[in-house]
C-alpha positions as CSV (number, residue, x, y, z in Angstrom):
1,M,107.9,18.9,146.2
2,T,110.2,19.1,143.1
3,P,112.5,22.0,143.4
4,T,113.5,24.1,140.3
5,D,117.3,24.0,139.9
6,P,118.5,27.4,138.5
7,G,121.7,25.8,137.6
8,P,125.1,26.6,139.1
9,R,125.6,30.0,140.9
10,E,128.2,32.4,140.3
11,P,131.0,32.6,143.0
12,R,129.7,34.7,145.9
13,G,131.5,37.6,147.4
14,I,130.2,39.5,150.4
15,R,126.7,38.2,151.0
16,Y,123.8,40.8,151.5
17,G,120.3,40.3,152.7
18,G,118.2,39.9,155.9
19,D,115.5,38.0,157.7
20,Y,112.6,37.4,155.4
21,N,109.1,36.5,157.1
22,P,106.7,35.9,154.2
23,E,104.3,34.2,156.5
24,Q,103.5,37.8,157.8
25,W,102.3,38.9,154.3
26,P,99.7,38.0,151.6
27,E,101.1,35.8,149.0
28,Q,100.7,38.5,146.3
29,V,103.4,40.4,148.0
30,W,106.0,37.6,147.7
31,A,106.8,38.3,144.0
32,E,107.2,41.9,144.7
33,D,109.6,41.1,147.6
34,V,111.7,39.0,145.3
35,A,111.8,41.6,142.6
36,L,113.0,44.2,145.2
37,M,115.6,42.0,146.6
38,S,117.0,41.7,143.1
39,E,117.1,45.4,142.8
40,A,118.7,45.8,146.1
41,G,121.4,43.2,145.4
42,V,120.2,40.8,148.0
43,D,121.5,37.2,147.6
44,L,120.9,35.6,151.0
45,V,117.9,35.7,153.2
46,T,117.1,33.9,156.5
47,V,113.7,32.3,156.4
48,G,111.3,30.8,159.0
49,V,112.9,31.7,162.3
50,F,109.5,32.2,164.0
51,A,107.3,30.0,161.7
52,W,106.7,26.9,163.9
53,A,103.1,27.8,164.4
54,E,102.6,28.1,160.6
55,L,104.5,24.9,159.7
56,Q,103.0,22.5,162.2
57,A,99.5,22.3,163.5
58,A,99.9,19.5,166.3
59,P,102.6,17.3,168.0
60,G,104.3,15.1,165.3
61,A,102.0,16.4,162.6
62,E,103.3,16.6,158.9
63,L,104.5,20.0,157.8
64,R,102.0,22.5,156.4
65,A,104.6,23.8,154.2
66,G,103.1,24.5,150.8
67,W,103.6,28.2,151.4
68,L,107.3,27.7,152.3
69,D,107.8,25.5,149.2
70,R,106.5,28.4,147.1
71,V,108.8,30.9,148.8
72,M,111.7,28.7,148.4
73,E,110.9,28.3,144.7
74,L,110.7,31.9,144.1
75,L,114.0,32.6,145.8
76,A,115.8,29.7,144.0
77,A,114.5,31.0,140.7
78,A,115.9,34.5,141.5
79,G,119.3,33.0,142.4
80,I,118.8,34.1,146.1
81,G,120.2,31.7,148.8
82,V,118.4,30.7,151.9
83,D,119.7,30.4,155.4
84,L,116.8,28.2,156.4
85,A,115.7,28.2,160.1
86,T,114.6,25.1,161.9
87,A,111.7,27.4,163.4
88,T,112.2,26.2,166.8
89,A,113.0,29.6,168.4
90,S,109.4,30.1,169.6
91,P,107.0,27.1,170.6
92,P,103.5,27.3,169.2
93,P,100.5,27.6,171.5
94,W,99.6,24.0,170.8
95,L,102.8,22.7,172.4
96,V,102.3,24.7,175.5
97,R,98.7,23.4,175.8
98,A,99.9,19.9,175.3
99,H,103.0,20.4,177.6
100,P,102.5,23.3,180.0
101,E,105.7,22.0,181.9
102,I,107.8,23.5,179.2
103,L,107.2,27.0,180.4
104,P,110.2,28.5,182.2
105,V,110.3,29.6,185.8
106,T,112.4,32.5,187.2
107,A,114.5,32.3,190.3
108,N,111.8,33.6,192.5
109,G,109.2,31.1,191.2
110,V,107.2,32.9,188.7
111,S,106.1,30.9,185.7
112,L,106.7,32.8,182.4
113,S,103.7,32.6,180.1
114,L,103.0,32.2,176.5
115,G,102.6,35.4,174.5
116,G,106.1,36.5,173.8
117,R,109.0,34.3,172.5
118,Q,111.5,31.8,174.0
119,H,108.9,30.6,176.4
120,Y,110.5,27.2,177.0
121,C,112.7,25.5,179.6
122,P,115.9,24.5,178.0
123,S,116.0,21.3,179.9
124,S,112.5,20.4,179.0
125,P,112.3,16.9,177.3
126,A,108.9,17.8,175.7
127,Y,110.3,20.9,174.1
128,R,113.6,19.2,173.0
129,D,111.8,16.3,171.4
130,A,109.4,18.5,169.5
131,A,112.2,20.8,168.3
132,V,114.4,18.0,167.2
133,E,111.3,16.3,165.5
134,L,110.7,19.5,163.6
135,A,114.3,19.9,162.6
136,G,114.3,16.5,161.2
137,R,111.2,17.2,159.1
138,M,112.6,20.5,157.8
139,A,115.8,18.6,156.7
140,G,113.9,15.8,155.2
141,R,111.9,18.3,153.0
142,Y,114.4,20.9,152.1
143,G,117.8,19.2,152.4
144,G,118.2,18.9,148.6
145,H,116.7,22.3,147.7
146,P,118.9,24.4,145.5
147,A,118.2,27.5,147.5
148,L,119.4,26.0,150.7
149,E,122.9,27.4,151.7
150,L,122.8,27.4,155.5
151,W,120.9,26.0,158.3
152,H,119.8,28.4,161.1
153,V,119.1,26.6,164.5
154,G,117.1,28.6,167.1
155,N,117.5,32.2,167.5
156,E,119.5,34.4,170.0
157,Y,119.7,31.5,172.6
158,G,119.3,32.8,176.1
159,C,118.2,36.3,175.1
160,H,115.0,36.3,177.3
161,V,115.4,33.1,179.2
162,P,119.1,32.5,180.0
163,A,118.2,30.1,182.8
164,C,115.3,28.2,184.1
165,Y,114.6,27.3,187.7
166,C,111.7,24.9,187.5
167,E,111.7,21.3,188.9
168,V,112.7,19.9,185.6
169,S,115.7,22.1,185.4
170,A,116.5,21.3,189.0
171,A,116.6,17.6,188.3
172,A,118.7,18.2,185.2
173,F,121.1,20.4,187.3
174,R,121.4,17.6,189.8
175,R,122.3,15.1,187.0
176,W,124.8,17.6,185.5
177,L,126.5,18.1,189.1
178,R,126.7,14.3,189.4
179,E,128.7,14.0,186.2
180,R,130.9,17.1,187.0
181,Y,131.9,15.9,190.5
182,G,131.9,12.1,189.7
183,D,128.8,11.4,191.7
184,D,130.9,12.3,194.8
185,I,128.9,14.5,197.2
186,D,132.0,15.2,199.3
187,E,133.7,16.7,196.2
188,L,130.8,19.0,195.6
189,N,130.9,20.2,199.2
190,R,134.6,20.8,198.8
191,A,134.2,22.8,195.6
192,W,131.2,24.8,196.9
193,G,132.8,25.4,200.3
194,T,129.6,24.3,202.1
195,A,131.4,24.3,205.6
196,F,130.4,28.0,205.4
197,W,126.9,28.9,206.7
198,S,126.1,25.3,207.4
199,Q,125.4,24.4,203.8
200,R,126.9,20.9,203.8
201,Y,124.9,18.4,201.6
202,R,124.5,14.7,202.5
203,D,123.0,13.8,199.0
204,F,122.7,15.2,195.6
205,D,118.9,15.1,196.0
206,E,119.3,18.0,198.6
207,V,120.7,20.3,196.0
208,G,118.7,22.8,193.9
209,P,119.3,25.8,191.7
210,P,120.4,29.1,193.3
211,R,116.7,30.3,193.7
212,V,115.9,33.6,195.6
213,A,117.3,33.0,199.1
214,P,117.3,35.3,202.3
215,T,120.8,36.7,201.4
216,F,123.6,35.9,199.1
217,P,123.4,32.3,197.6
218,N,126.5,30.2,197.5
219,P,128.8,31.8,194.9
220,T,130.2,28.4,193.5
221,Q,126.6,27.2,193.4
222,Q,125.8,30.3,191.3
223,L,128.9,29.8,189.1
224,D,128.1,26.2,188.5
225,F,124.4,27.0,187.7
226,A,125.7,29.5,185.0
227,R,127.9,26.7,183.6
228,F,124.9,24.3,183.7
229,S,122.5,26.9,182.1
230,D,124.9,27.6,179.1
231,H,125.3,23.8,178.7
232,E,121.6,23.2,178.6
233,L,120.9,25.9,175.9
234,R,123.8,24.6,173.9
235,A,122.4,21.0,174.2
236,C,119.2,22.3,172.6
237,Y,121.2,23.7,169.7
238,L,123.4,20.6,169.4
239,A,120.5,18.1,169.3
240,E,119.0,19.9,166.3
241,R,122.4,20.3,164.7
242,E,123.0,16.6,164.8
243,V,119.7,15.9,163.1
244,L,120.6,18.4,160.3
245,R,124.1,17.0,159.9
246,A,123.0,13.6,159.5
247,A,120.5,14.5,156.8
248,T,122.6,17.1,155.0
249,P,126.3,16.8,156.0
250,E,127.4,19.3,153.3
251,V,125.2,22.1,154.4
252,P,126.8,24.4,157.1
253,V,124.9,25.1,160.4
254,T,124.8,28.2,162.5
255,T,123.0,30.1,165.1
256,N,123.1,33.8,166.0
257,L,125.3,34.9,168.8
258,M,125.0,38.3,170.5
259,G,128.6,39.3,171.0
260,L,129.4,40.3,174.7
261,F,126.4,38.4,176.0
262,R,127.1,37.1,179.4
263,P,124.8,33.9,179.7
264,T,126.4,32.0,176.7
265,D,130.0,31.1,176.5
266,G,131.0,32.3,173.1
267,W,134.0,30.1,172.8
268,A,132.1,26.9,173.6
269,W,129.4,27.9,171.2
270,A,131.6,29.0,168.3
271,A,133.4,25.7,168.5
272,E,130.2,24.0,167.5
273,M,129.3,26.3,164.6
274,D,130.3,26.0,160.9
275,V,129.8,29.8,160.5
276,V,130.0,32.0,163.4
277,S,127.2,34.5,163.3
278,L,126.5,37.7,165.2
279,D,123.5,40.0,165.9
280,R,124.8,43.5,166.5
281,Y,122.7,46.4,167.6
282,P,124.8,49.5,168.6
283,D,122.9,52.5,169.7
284,P,123.0,55.4,167.1
285,A,122.4,57.9,170.0
286,D,125.7,57.0,171.5
287,S,128.6,58.9,169.9
288,D,131.1,56.1,170.6
289,S,128.8,53.3,169.4
290,H,131.1,52.6,166.3
291,V,133.8,51.6,168.8
292,Q,131.6,49.2,170.6
293,A,130.4,47.9,167.3
294,A,134.1,47.3,166.3
295,L,134.8,45.5,169.6
296,V,132.0,43.1,169.1
297,A,133.1,42.4,165.4
298,D,136.6,41.7,166.6
299,L,135.2,39.4,169.3
300,N,133.0,37.5,166.8
301,R,135.9,37.0,164.3
302,S,138.2,35.7,167.2
303,L,135.5,33.3,168.5
304,G,135.7,31.6,165.0
305,S,139.6,31.5,165.3
306,G,139.7,34.2,162.5
307,R,137.5,32.6,160.1
308,P,135.1,34.9,158.2
309,W,131.8,35.4,160.0
310,Y,128.4,36.5,159.3
311,L,126.6,39.7,160.6
312,M,123.4,37.9,160.8
313,E,121.3,40.8,162.2
314,Q,121.5,44.5,162.4
315,A,118.9,47.3,162.0
316,P,118.8,49.3,158.7
317,G,117.2,52.1,160.9
318,A,115.8,52.1,164.4
319,V,115.1,49.2,166.8
320,N,111.9,49.1,168.9
321,W,113.2,47.8,172.2
322,R,115.2,50.7,173.7
323,P,113.4,53.4,175.9
324,V,114.0,55.9,173.1
325,N,114.7,54.3,169.6
326,V,116.9,56.7,167.6
327,P,117.2,55.9,163.8
328,K,120.6,55.6,162.2
329,N,121.9,58.9,160.8
330,R,122.3,59.3,157.1
331,G,125.2,57.1,156.1
332,Q,125.5,55.3,159.3
333,F,123.9,52.1,158.0
334,R,126.6,52.0,155.2
335,A,129.5,52.9,157.6
336,W,128.7,50.2,160.2
337,S,128.2,47.6,157.4
338,L,131.5,48.4,155.9
339,Q,133.1,48.2,159.4
340,A,131.8,44.7,159.8
341,V,133.2,43.6,156.4
342,A,136.6,45.3,157.3
343,R,136.7,43.3,160.5
344,G,136.1,39.9,158.8
345,A,132.4,39.6,157.9
346,D,131.6,37.8,154.7
347,A,127.9,38.6,155.0
348,V,125.8,41.7,156.0
349,L,122.3,40.7,156.8
350,Q,119.5,42.8,158.5
351,F,116.5,42.2,160.7
352,Q,114.3,42.4,158.8
353,W,113.6,42.5,155.1
354,R,110.1,44.2,155.3
355,A,109.0,46.1,158.4
356,S,106.2,44.2,160.1
357,A,102.7,45.6,160.2
358,A,101.7,43.8,163.4
359,G,103.3,42.3,166.5
360,A,105.9,43.3,169.1
361,E,108.5,44.4,166.5
362,K,106.3,46.4,164.1
363,F,108.4,49.5,164.9
364,H,111.7,47.8,164.3
365,S,113.0,49.1,161.0
366,G,113.2,46.9,157.8
367,M,115.0,47.1,154.6
368,V,111.7,47.9,153.1
369,P,110.2,50.5,155.6
370,H,106.5,51.2,156.2
371,A,106.7,54.2,154.0
372,G,107.8,52.0,151.0
373,I,110.6,52.4,148.6
374,D,110.4,56.1,147.9
375,T,112.4,56.7,151.0
376,R,115.9,57.5,152.2
377,Q,116.2,54.1,153.9
378,W,115.4,52.2,150.8
379,R,117.8,54.2,148.7
380,E,120.5,53.5,151.3
381,V,119.7,49.7,151.2
382,V,120.0,49.6,147.4
383,A,123.2,51.8,147.5
384,L,124.9,49.5,150.0
385,G,124.1,46.3,148.0
386,A,125.7,47.8,145.0
387,E,128.8,48.7,147.0
388,L,129.0,45.3,148.7
389,A,129.1,43.7,145.4
390,K,132.4,45.6,144.6
391,L,134.1,44.1,147.7
392,A,134.3,40.5,146.5
393,P,138.2,40.6,146.8
394,L,137.8,40.9,150.6
395,A,135.6,37.7,150.9
396,G,137.4,34.9,152.6
397,T,140.5,37.1,153.5
398,P,141.8,37.2,157.0
399,V,142.3,40.1,159.4
400,S,145.6,40.0,161.3
401,A,146.1,41.4,164.9
402,H,149.0,42.1,167.0
403,V,147.2,42.6,170.2
404,A,144.9,40.1,172.1
405,I,142.6,40.7,174.9
406,L,142.0,37.8,177.2
407,L,138.3,36.9,177.8
408,D,136.9,33.9,179.6
409,W,133.2,33.5,180.2
410,E,133.5,31.5,183.3
411,S,135.7,34.3,184.7
412,W,133.0,36.8,183.7
413,W,130.4,34.8,185.4
414,A,132.3,34.7,188.6
415,L,133.5,38.3,188.4
416,E,130.0,39.7,188.5
417,L,128.5,37.6,191.3
418,D,127.4,39.4,194.5
419,S,129.3,40.0,197.7
420,H,132.5,41.2,196.1
421,P,134.7,44.4,197.0
422,A,133.0,46.3,194.3
423,G,130.4,45.8,191.5
424,L,132.7,45.4,188.5
425,R,131.1,45.0,185.1
426,L,133.4,43.4,182.5
427,P,131.9,44.9,179.3
428,E,132.8,48.4,180.8
429,L,136.3,47.4,181.6
430,L,136.9,45.8,178.2
431,A,135.5,48.9,176.5
432,E,137.9,51.3,178.4
433,L,140.9,49.2,177.4
434,Y,139.8,48.6,173.8
435,Q,139.1,52.4,173.1
436,P,142.8,53.5,173.1
437,L,143.7,50.6,170.9
438,F,141.0,51.3,168.5
439,D,142.0,55.1,168.4
440,A,145.5,54.1,167.7
441,G,144.3,52.0,164.7
442,T,145.5,48.8,166.4
443,T,143.4,45.8,165.4
444,V,142.5,43.5,168.3
445,D,141.9,39.8,168.7
446,F,140.2,38.3,171.7
447,A,141.7,35.0,173.1
448,H,140.9,32.5,175.7
449,P,143.3,32.5,178.5
450,E,144.4,28.9,177.8
451,A,144.9,29.6,174.0
452,D,148.2,29.9,172.2
453,L,149.3,33.6,172.6
454,G,152.6,33.3,170.7
455,R,151.6,35.3,167.7
456,Y,150.8,38.4,169.6
457,Q,153.2,41.3,170.6
458,L,150.9,42.3,173.5
459,V,148.3,40.5,175.6
460,V,145.8,42.4,177.7
461,A,144.2,40.8,180.8
462,P,141.3,42.9,182.0
463,A,140.0,41.8,185.5
464,L,140.7,38.2,184.7
465,Y,139.3,37.3,188.1
466,L,139.0,33.5,187.8
467,V,142.0,31.6,186.2
468,S,142.8,28.0,186.0
469,D,146.3,26.8,186.7
470,R,146.8,26.1,183.0
471,A,145.8,29.8,182.1
472,A,148.1,31.1,184.8
473,T,151.1,29.2,183.5
474,N,150.1,30.0,179.9
475,L,150.4,33.8,180.4
476,T,153.6,33.4,182.6
477,D,155.2,31.3,179.7
478,Y,154.1,33.7,177.1
479,V,155.9,36.5,178.8
480,G,158.9,34.5,179.6
481,A,159.3,33.6,175.9
482,G,159.5,37.3,175.0
483,G,155.8,38.5,175.1
484,T,154.4,41.5,176.8
485,A,151.4,41.4,179.1
486,L,149.3,44.1,180.7
487,V,147.3,42.7,183.7
488,T,144.7,44.9,185.5
489,Y,143.4,44.9,189.1
490,F,141.2,42.0,190.3
491,S,142.9,39.5,188.1
492,G,144.2,36.0,189.2
493,I,142.1,36.2,192.4
494,V,140.3,32.9,192.5
495,D,140.5,29.3,191.0
496,P,137.9,27.6,188.9
497,D,135.9,26.6,192.1
498,D,135.8,30.4,193.0
499,H,138.2,29.8,195.9
500,V,140.5,32.6,196.7
501,R,144.1,32.0,195.8
502,L,145.8,32.7,199.1
503,G,149.1,34.5,199.9
504,G,148.4,38.1,198.3
505,Y,146.9,38.9,195.1
506,P,147.3,38.0,192.3
507,A,148.7,34.8,193.6
508,P,149.6,33.0,190.4
509,W,151.4,36.1,188.8
510,R,153.1,37.8,191.7
511,D,156.5,36.6,190.5
512,L,155.5,37.5,186.9
513,L,154.4,41.0,187.9
514,G,157.1,41.6,190.7
515,L,154.6,42.6,193.4
516,D,152.2,41.6,196.1
517,V,148.8,43.2,196.6
518,E,148.1,43.1,200.3
519,E,144.7,44.9,200.2
520,V,142.3,46.3,197.7
521,S,140.6,49.6,198.2
522,P,137.7,50.2,195.7
523,L,136.8,53.9,195.3
524,P,133.3,55.2,195.4
525,P,131.7,55.9,192.0
526,T,132.2,59.8,192.4
527,T,135.7,59.6,193.9
528,T,138.9,59.9,192.0
529,V,142.6,60.1,193.1
530,R,145.4,62.2,191.6
531,L,148.1,60.2,189.7
532,G,151.7,61.1,189.5
533,G,154.8,59.3,188.2
534,P,156.7,59.1,184.9
535,L,153.7,58.6,182.6
536,A,151.4,61.1,184.4
537,H,150.3,64.5,183.2
538,P,148.9,67.4,185.2
539,G,145.2,66.1,185.1
540,S,146.0,62.4,185.5
541,A,143.5,60.8,187.9
542,G,142.5,57.3,188.8
543,R,139.1,56.0,189.6
544,R,137.1,52.8,190.6
545,W,140.0,51.0,192.2
546,Q,143.3,51.4,194.1
547,E,145.5,49.0,196.1
548,L,148.0,48.4,198.9
549,I,150.9,47.1,197.0
550,R,154.3,45.7,198.1
551,L,156.9,45.9,195.3
552,R,159.2,43.0,194.7
553,G,161.2,44.2,191.7
554,A,158.5,46.0,189.7
555,Q,159.2,49.6,188.4
556,V,156.5,52.3,189.0
557,L,155.0,54.0,186.0
558,L,152.1,55.7,187.9
559,E,151.4,56.3,191.5
560,I,148.7,57.4,193.7
561,A,149.3,61.1,194.6
562,D,146.7,61.8,197.2
563,G,144.3,60.2,199.6
564,P,145.1,57.4,202.3
565,L,147.1,55.4,199.7
566,A,149.2,58.3,198.5
567,G,152.6,57.0,197.2
568,Q,151.2,53.5,196.4
569,P,151.8,52.1,192.8
570,A,149.0,52.6,190.3
571,A,150.9,51.1,187.2
572,T,154.1,49.1,187.2
573,A,156.4,47.3,184.9
574,H,158.5,44.2,185.5
575,P,160.9,42.2,183.3
576,H,160.3,38.4,183.2
577,G,162.4,36.1,181.2
578,R,162.7,37.6,177.7
579,G,159.5,39.7,178.1
580,S,157.8,42.3,180.3
581,A,154.8,42.3,182.5
582,Y,152.7,45.5,183.4
583,Y,150.2,45.9,186.1
584,L,147.4,48.4,186.3
585,A,146.0,49.0,189.8
586,T,143.5,51.6,189.0
587,T,141.4,53.0,186.0
588,P,143.2,56.0,184.7
589,D,141.5,58.8,183.0
590,P,141.2,58.3,179.1
591,V,144.3,60.5,178.2
592,T,146.5,58.7,180.8
593,L,145.4,55.4,179.9
594,S,145.9,56.1,176.2
595,A,149.5,57.3,176.9
596,L,150.2,54.2,179.1
597,I,148.9,51.8,176.6
598,A,150.7,53.5,173.8
599,E,153.9,53.3,175.7
600,I,153.5,49.6,176.5
601,A,152.5,48.9,172.9
602,A,155.6,50.7,171.6
603,R,157.8,48.8,174.0
604,A,156.2,45.6,172.9
605,G,156.9,46.3,169.2
606,V,153.2,46.5,168.2
607,P,153.2,48.1,164.7
608,A,151.8,51.7,164.6
609,G,148.5,51.9,162.9
610,P,148.0,54.3,160.0
611,S,147.9,58.0,161.0
612,R,144.4,59.5,160.7
613,P,142.2,62.1,162.4
614,P,140.0,61.2,165.4
615,G,136.8,59.5,164.3
616,V,138.4,57.9,161.4
617,E,138.6,54.0,161.6
618,A,141.4,52.2,159.8
619,V,141.5,48.4,159.3
620,E,143.4,46.2,157.0
621,R,141.8,43.0,155.7
622,G,143.6,40.8,153.1
623,G,146.0,43.5,152.2
624,H,143.2,46.0,151.7
625,L,143.0,49.1,153.8
626,V,139.5,50.3,154.9
627,L,139.0,53.9,156.1
628,I,135.6,54.9,157.5
629,N,134.9,58.5,158.9
630,H,132.5,58.0,161.9
631,S,132.7,61.6,162.8
632,D,130.2,64.4,161.9
633,T,132.7,66.6,160.1
634,T,134.8,66.3,156.9
635,V,138.3,65.3,157.5
636,D,141.6,64.9,155.6
637,T,143.4,61.7,156.1
638,G,146.7,60.1,154.8
639,V,146.6,57.0,152.8
640,G,150.3,56.5,152.1
641,D,152.6,57.5,149.1
642,D,151.8,54.5,146.9
643,P,148.8,54.8,144.5
644,R,145.9,52.5,145.6
645,S,142.6,51.9,143.8
646,D,139.4,52.4,145.8
647,L,137.2,49.5,145.3
648,L,134.0,51.6,146.1
649,S,134.6,54.4,143.6
650,G,137.1,53.0,141.2
651,S,139.3,55.9,141.6
652,V,143.1,55.9,142.3
653,V,144.3,57.8,145.4
654,S,147.6,58.5,147.1
655,H,149.0,60.7,149.9
656,A,145.9,62.2,151.4
657,V,142.1,62.1,150.8
658,T,139.1,64.0,152.0
659,L,136.4,62.0,153.7
660,P,133.0,63.5,154.4
661,P,130.9,62.3,157.4
662,G,130.2,58.6,156.8
663,G,132.7,58.6,154.0
664,A,134.7,55.4,153.3
665,L,137.4,54.0,151.1
666,V,138.4,50.4,150.6
667,L,141.9,50.6,149.1
668,A,143.3,47.7,147.2
669,P,147.0,46.7,148.1
670,P,149.5,49.1,146.4
671,D,150.6,48.2,142.9
672,R,154.2,47.3,143.1
673,P,156.5,45.8,140.5
């Protein structure tokens, strides 16, 4: 193949496009696709994610890629870059026929069949060998192609098969355990607490995955299996990445993460990615979906240590996989896309370019819908492309935050295991604490508990159940040096082996917080308790959790006002070193929680966000102020006294502006002498 070089490209700003699956369409459609892409302002497409069966007909066979050559030529000639997939996300039928052992097995022994996607055991040598071989052929054929901008390995790892329990996986798990525990079965027994329930192992060959058991499996076994399963999925990605890097060291490599997705450790994955990519599908039927979308965007930016990231997938309209699939309202596609850019995205891509006519996702929206281009959806697609082209000044610029929320996947895995005081769900807790910060216009980073926290005025630790000694010391030192921390209930409870830290909760932070928790007392789902104290209001109430607490210097901000634990602290403050540590022993109602967090943030010196009405999002990126009205009413909002140019409209505004539903402004930094 001799690719056509269109010459040097103009510098790129915010990239725009989506998943392009030309193999699903007759070749005569391709030229129309490229012409429509140019009309819409598309300059980056993901190609070949599910094309393995089209590209290779047998194990080790040469690529049947003439069709892909022609697609790449068309895109290159139009100046459209390609995020080229290794096509390994869905093994073809011939690979399953040749190696049926690659099919994954569930915890209760059911073998999953061919016919969907991701039907492979992550530990299978046959799958890995075939995938690496294909990735090598793709790199050899397209490594020098002028359209190639990015390699895309796999797709949504773990989405359908986060773990496999087959015998191949069992053998791989034993090898992983031998490495983790230094081939010392006594060390495994110590870590797993196998003296309980007569579970002591005499040899690693006796150990298996935590398959379905008569009752609760060993919790540390479950935790280690979560670690192992994440490791095996990532090993698949890394094996392909190394082949690509060897052949094309100058081409960045990515795969698409899924935000708050429990099976894959975002910190570990992002560390191995040149561009951190995100698939994000908030539900248009949820009135607060834009808040969850903001949370996930902030998380993805944080995983990449603040580097610009790519929104790799979102729906232009409806998805196909919810019980009821509501399309985006008029303007919502634009608003959520601008939100991603405001929170650090340098690309806005969709699944998919052209809505499929067949297959399981045929009712998933596309940039080109089934009804064609004389449609609202297509007009919104074209309009957004034109607007994103105006936002080049934001590309590559940072987003700064004064508040960090601590998140550790290992703690998450352990928190949501069975046989606990209550069934806590971390995403729900994160959303509850994120909401008041979002409402206040406070941009948030997420941080690993062992990361450097010194640049933040406030650090929040929501149900950080499992903490290492290093993480415990890190937070204590941060507060001692002048920082402010808010720690919630069920934090600091166990060590990395999921062993309880004895002596009273939260053992590593009792001195930091100035209290001891003697006993936890979860509340039934429909039960609330009244709250009193200096920060309470007449309707203040707590839910989900309460505790028996012995104060050791902490000041009470909220207290339980009725029930068996009446008089017990519900929120406290305690000085430590040059800083302050706050503790939350219940989940207050939204009004009380907002007031509490506002008080703590003010004491911590967190700058107040720009004043604006409810439903209006405000974010600063690279000195630009982005305002988006997510409400269904027209609102007036302040923009400051200095005149600022709106990149979207070209007009100059100051003082106050009117934003219709879905309206947005991207204001350049003020013009100052």
